C-alpha positions in Angstrom: 68.9 -6.7 -24.7 68.1 -10.5 -25.6 65.0 -9.5 -27.1 66.9 -7.6 -29.9 69.6 -10.6 -30.2 66.8 -12.5 -31.2 65.2 -10.3 -33.3 68.5 -9.9 -35.4 69.4 -13.5 -35.1 66.1 -14.0 -37.0 67.4 -11.9 -39.8 70.8 -13.9 -40.2 69.1 -16.5 -42.4 70.7 -17.0 -45.5 67.8 -15.4 -47.6 68.2 -12.4 -46.0 71.9 -12.2 -46.3 71.9 -13.0 -49.7 69.0 -10.4 -50.6 70.9 -7.7 -48.6 74.2 -8.1 -50.4 72.4 -8.3 -53.6 70.4 -5.1 -53.2 73.6 -3.3 -52.1 75.9 -4.6 -54.7 73.1 -3.7 -57.3 73.4 -0.1 -56.1 76.7 0.1 -56.2 76.9 -1.4 -59.9 74.3 1.3 -60.6 76.3 4.1 -59.5 80.1 3.5 -60.2 80.8 4.7 -63.6 83.4 2.3 -65.2 81.2 -0.9 -64.1 77.9 0.7 -65.0 79.0 1.7 -68.4 80.0 -1.5 -69.2 77.2 -3.6 -68.1 73.9 -1.2 -68.4 73.0 1.3 -71.2 71.6 3.5 -68.5 73.7 4.6 -65.5 70.9 6.4 -63.5 68.9 4.9 -60.8 65.2 5.3 -61.5 64.2 5.7 -58.0 62.6 9.3 -58.6 60.0 7.6 -61.3 59.2 4.3 -58.8 58.7 7.1 -56.0 56.3 9.0 -58.1 54.2 6.0 -59.1 54.2 4.6 -55.4 53.0 8.0 -54.3 50.3 8.3 -57.0 49.1 4.7 -56.1 49.1 5.4 -52.5 46.9 8.6 -53.4 44.6 6.6 -55.4 44.2 3.7 -52.8 43.4 6.4 -50.0 41.4 8.6 -52.0 38.8 5.6 -52.7 39.2 4.0 -49.2 37.8 7.5 -47.6 34.4 7.0 -49.3 31.7 5.2 -47.6 31.0 2.5 -49.8 34.3 1.5 -51.0 35.2 -2.1 -50.9 39.0 -1.0 -49.7 37.7 0.5 -46.0 38.7 -1.9 -43.1 35.1 -2.2 -42.1 33.9 -3.5 -45.7 37.1 -5.9 -45.8 36.1 -7.5 -42.4 32.6 -7.9 -43.3 33.5 -9.7 -46.5 35.8 -12.3 -44.6 33.4 -13.3 -42.2 
């Protein structure tokens, strides 16, 4: 229990609290119709498009890392460091 409390206390830094608050407020502002209509032109969250881009990026990254000569493989990365 003490370890859990230390972990939570680490995230009580104002940076994390403000970041979480702003994230929740952005989601609320983008989804509440009267506020969103006043502040933004488009009231839809673009999560689907962003998730699709992230998936495509990960597919590209892992597709390249499966080849033996790719610079993205962990073995190649550790060889470049030493």
